[in-house]
N, C-alpha and C positions, 0 to 999 in steps of 0.2 A: 397552512402554507406559510413559510417564513417570508420575510420581506424580500421582494425581488430586487428592488433598487438598493444599491450600495451607495458609497460616497461619490461614485462617479458613473452612474447609470447602472444598467443591468449587464452583468458579465458571467461567463461560464464557458465550458468546453463546447465549441460549436458542434451542433448536431447531436449533442448529448444533453447538456443542461440548456443551452440556447438553441432551440429548434426553429425551423421555419414556421411551425404553427404558433410558437410563442411570439416570434417576431411579428407575424401578421396580426395576431390578436392584440398585442400591445399597441401596435400602430393604429388599429381601429379604435381601441380604447382611448388612446391619446387624442385622436381626432374628436371623439365624442366629448371627452372631458374639457378640452380646450374650447370647444364650441359652447358647451354649457357654462363655462367660466366667463363667457363674453369676449373671448380673445378674437373671435372671428367677426363679431359686431355685425352680423346679418349679411355679410358678403360671402362670396364663394372663396373659400380658403386656399392658400398656396403653401406648399412645403418644399424646402430645399433638402435633398438627400445626398449624402456623400459617404465615402468609405475609405479605409486604408487598403493596401494591396492583398490582404490575406485571401487565400483561395475561398474560404468559407464566406467571405464578404459578398461573393457573387450571388450565391443563392439567398443569403440573408437580405441583401439589397432588393432582390426580386420580391421577397416576401413582404418587406416593409412597403415598397412601392405599391404592391397589390393591395395591401391593407388600407393604405391611405386613399388610393384611388377608389376603392370599393366604398369608402365612407364619404365620398364626394369631395375629396381634396385634390386639387391640381398639383402635380409633382414636377419639380425641376431636378433632374438627375445631373449632378455636377461631377460624378465619377470619383476617381482617386484624388483626394485633396486632404490636407491636414484638418484636424478638428477645429482649430481657430479659423481656418478658411471657411468652413461650413457655418460657424457662428457669425463671422463677418458678413458673408453673403446673405444669411438669413435677415440680418439687419439692413444691409445695403439695398437689397431687392424688395424690401417691405413685405417679406414673406411672413406668414402667420406662425410657422414653426419650422424648426430644422431638425434633422435626424442624422447622426453620425454613427457609422458602424465601425467600431475599433475596440481592441482590448489594450490600447496604448503600448506599454512596455512589456506586456505579458508575452509568453511564448506563442508560436504560431497556432497551435490547436485551439486556443481561446479566441473568443470574440465578444463583442459587447454592443449595446445599443444605448446611445445618449440622445436625449431630447433637448432642444433649445426652444424657448418661448419667443414670441415676437420681439424683435430687437437683437436677437442672438444671445439671450441670457439663459443660464441654466434654470431649470424648473425649481420652484420652491418645493420643500418636502411635502407640503400639503397637497400640491398638485400631483406629485408622484404617487402619494398614497391613494388619491382618488382614481388615478389611472389603474393602479393595482386592483382596487375594489371593483371597478367597472369591468376590467379584464376577467377577474375571477367570477363575477356575477354571470357574465355571458358564457364563460367556459363551462359552467356547470348547468347550462340549459336555457337561459333566457335569450331569445333571439335578438339579433341586431336590427335596428331600423336601417334598411338598405335603400339608397337612392337607385332609380332606374332611368333608362333613356338618357336624356341630356344631363341628368343630375349626377352621373358618375364622373369621377375625376379624370382629367386628361394628363398624360405623361409625355414629357419631352426632355431631350438631352440639352443641357445648358452648357455648351462648350466654352462660352465666354467667361465662365467663372474663374478659370485659371488666370487669364490676363487681368481680369478685374481685381483679383486678390493681390497679384504681384504688383500691379500699379498702386494699390493702396499701400503696400509695404514701402515701396520706393518713395511714395508721396509724403510719408511722415518722417523720413530720415532727416536729421538735422544737417548732415553734410555727406559728401560722397566718400567712397572708399578707395579712390585712386592711389596706387602705390602700395597697397596691401596685398600680401599673398596669404590666402586662407585655405586651409584644408577642411572640407565638409564631410562629415560622416552621417549619412542619411538613414542608417539602420535598415536599409532595404525597405523603407516605409513610405508613409504618405507624402513626405516632402522631397522625394527623390527627384522630382522635376522642379518643384516650386523653389526650393532653397538655392540650387545652383543658378537658376534663372535670375532670382532676385539679387544675389550677390554679384553676378556678372553685370547686370544692368546698373548696379550701384557703382561699378568701376573696379571691383576687386579682381585680382588674378586668382583663379580657384583651382584646386585639386579635389576631386571627389572620390570617396570610397563608400562602400555600402549603398550604392545608388543604382543597383540593378535588381529591383524586386521581381521575383518570379511567382509570388503567391505563397511560397513555402519558406523563404529565408528571412522573413522579417524578424528583427532583433536577434538574429542568430550569430552570436559572438561579436556583435558590432553595436554601434549606437551608444546612447548615453549610459546604458547599464554595463557596457564592456568597452572601456576607454583605451585599452592597450594598443589596438590597431591605430587609433587616431594619434596617440602619443608618438608612436614610431614613425608615422607618416609625416607629422609636423617636423620632426627632427630631420628625417631623410630629405624632405623637399626644401628645407630651410625656410619654412613658412613663418609668418609673424604670429599666427595663432591658428587654433583648430576649433571647430564648432561641432558638437555632437547632439543629435536629436534622438527621440525615441520613436516608436512605431507610428504614432499619430501626430508627432511634432508639436505637442503642446508644452514640451520642456526643452531646455537647452543647458548643456554643460560645456565648458571650454577647456582648452589646453594652451599653455603659453609656449613661447618659442623654444624653451628648453625641454618641453614635454611634460611639464608639471600640470596636474589637474587644477582647474579653477572652478570651484563648486558654486551652487546657487547662492549661498550667502555672500561669497566674494563678488559675484556678478551683481547682486543687489547693492552691495556697498559701492561699487564703481558707478552704477547707474544712478544711485541716490545722489552722489556728489555732482555728477553731470547735470542732473535735473535741478538740483539746488542752484547750480551756476546759471542755468537757463531760466530760472524763476518758475519752474513748473512742478516743484515738489511741494504740493499743498500741505500746510500744517507743519512743515519741516519734520515730517514723520515718514517712516517706512513700516509696513506691516509684515511681520514674520510669524513663525509658530513657536511653540514651546520647545521644538527640536532645533531651532536656529542655534548655531554655535555661539557660545558666550563671547568669543572673540569678536563676532559681528556686533553684538550689543555694545561691548566696550568701545569698539572703534567708532560706532555711530555716535555714542554719547560724547566721545572725545571731540567729534566734529560738530557737536552742538545739535545733533538730530535725535529725535525720539524713536525708539523701537516699540511698536505696539504688537503684543504677542497674542495669538489665537490658538485654538486647538489644531491638531495635525490635519491637514487636508486643504487643498487650494480653494475649496468652496467656502471654508470658514475665513480664509484670508480675504476672499472677494466680498463676503458679507460685511466684514469689518470696514473694508475700503469704501463700500457703497454707503454704509451707515454714517461714516464720519467724513466722507468726502476726500479720502486720501488718494494719491495718484499712483503709488508704487507699492507693490507687495509681492511676496513669494515664499518659496520653500527652498531648503538646502538641496533638494532633489533636482532643482532646475525649473520648477514651475514658477515663472515670473510673469506678473500681471502688470501691464502698463495701461492703466484704465482709460487714459485719454485716447488710446488708439486700438484697444482690444477689450472684449468683454470676458475673456478667459486667458489662461496662460497661452502664450504664443512663442514657440521656440525659435522660429525663423525671425520674427520681429526682434526678439531678445538678442539673438546672435548678431543681427544687423546693427542694433543700437550699441552693442558692446564693441563691435569692430569700428563703428563710427567714432566712438570715444577714443580709441587707439589712433585712428587717422587724424582726428581733430587736435589731439594733444601732442602727437609725435612721440609719446611715451610708449614703452613696451607694456604688454598686458601684465607681465610679472610685476612691473613697477606700479601700475595702477591697482592691481589686486593686493599689493603690499600694504594698502591702507589698513587692512585688518590682518591679524595673526590668528590662524585657526588653532584654538586650544585643542589638545588631544581629547578625543571623545571615544569612550568605550561603551558599547551597547551589548547587553547580555539578555537573551530571551529565556525566561524561566517557565517551562511548560508544566501542565498538569497540576495547577494550583487553583485555589478559589479566588479568582481575580476580583470578585465582588467585595472582598474584605480588605482591599488595599488601603482604603481611607479610614478603616475603623480598627485596625490591628494596633494595639498599644506597643507590642514588641517591635513592629515595623516602624512606627512613628519614632520610637526611641532610637533605633538604629540610624534612621535618616537624620535625625537631629545631631547625633554624634558625628556622622559623616560630614554634614554641612559645617560643623564646628571645625573639623580637621581641615577642610578645604579652604575655608575662609572666603575672601572676596574674589579669589582667582579660580574658583571652581564652583560646580553646582551638581545637584542630584535631581533626577527626574524618574519617578516610578509611574508607569502608565499601563493600565490594563489594555490588552489587545481588544480591538473592536470586533474581531472575527474569530479569534482562537482562544482556547482556555490557557492563556499564558499572560505573564506580566513582563513588561520590558523595563529593564534597569539600565538607565543611562547616566554615566558619570563623566563630567569634564573636569580637567585639572591642568595646571601649568606643566605638569610632568606626566608622561604616559605611564610610567611605572606606578605612580601614585593613583592614577585613574583606574588602572587595572586592579590594583590591590583593593581599593574602596569598592569598586563594582563587584568584585568577587565576593567580598564579605557581605555586601548587601544581598547578592543573589542567594547566598547561603541562608540568610535570615528569611528571605521570601519563601524559600523551600520549607524551612522549619516552621514558620509562622502560618503559612497559608496552604501547606501541602496536606 
């Protein structure tokens, strides 16, 4: 069996790859592993369980709840809430674990299961591996130890979770949003109620789109992966800015008053300067990934701030932040982690903080985001090659060296084997888009000839 857990939980097509049986079994295994790891410390454990609005989330939630309760875990069902809300409530309520059912920005047929440890933190790889081993061990025949009588878990709906999370968001804002007009694209997802409520309570005038989930329309032509509707709505309504989330609202992208995209790198740049001004940017550093735009790195260095780069994935950003005590990090895709207020990427929190900066400074979002210039970035996926030889091919090394010499200090090259597919990603940044395309095309040809 291949590893079930990917970089962000267990995902697949609901009822095909991700079945009710798998969801139930993983939940029982998680309860056993976390108990053995000492997480429950001898007391009766509690779990917070939430989901996004996907139709499949209804039966998968039932399976997860059944699995946990059958293993002696009391369950608080918080219903449809964002992933960061489940993480926050897991910590705030002193729960022993949290479970979120979502496939984030994926299309509706997919779904996923993500576990949080006590405090609302993602599980370490070692714990995920143990959960897989225990699940597989019992799937192939070894019976579970099952509590009976009063030992089985109790299940109740925790309706207070919505207000508790919104109050947390409002409570950490540095200033109100009075006078701002904001368009919110909720991707027909998990933040369809939370985000409008939070922005309204914070004082903003809001216009909502993509805020009518029916279980089937999540991420369908809207949200952070499809910004055209938001761009048009911001211009049509004369709004100051627009905010877009994905299906589980752990990411945020923005649109300025002219309808131009403001990506995760630009959002990080704006928030970094705001946090430095407030004295909360520990280490004068921001954590990004190797895919962060070179323009972001150059802008932060110009401002006297360090950019710490990690591998691609918000979990690696978070690991670096925790290890070194940094307060801010994120990805170009809009996963932004503000560690003083969240244990994971929180799209609603990010959007609120960005809007708060606009309100506090009286400057437009375009002006604030102008602190950095996005250098043209070209990405080519080269399929059907031996990605294991990227680092050892002399022909490829020579081609990259020549490309870097041509680009100089205003460009860069990144060759990255895909983590899930037999392909190599060729990324080139340059001051000129034509140059970026030319260099990327030549490198892609070399990848094909050298690794094909």
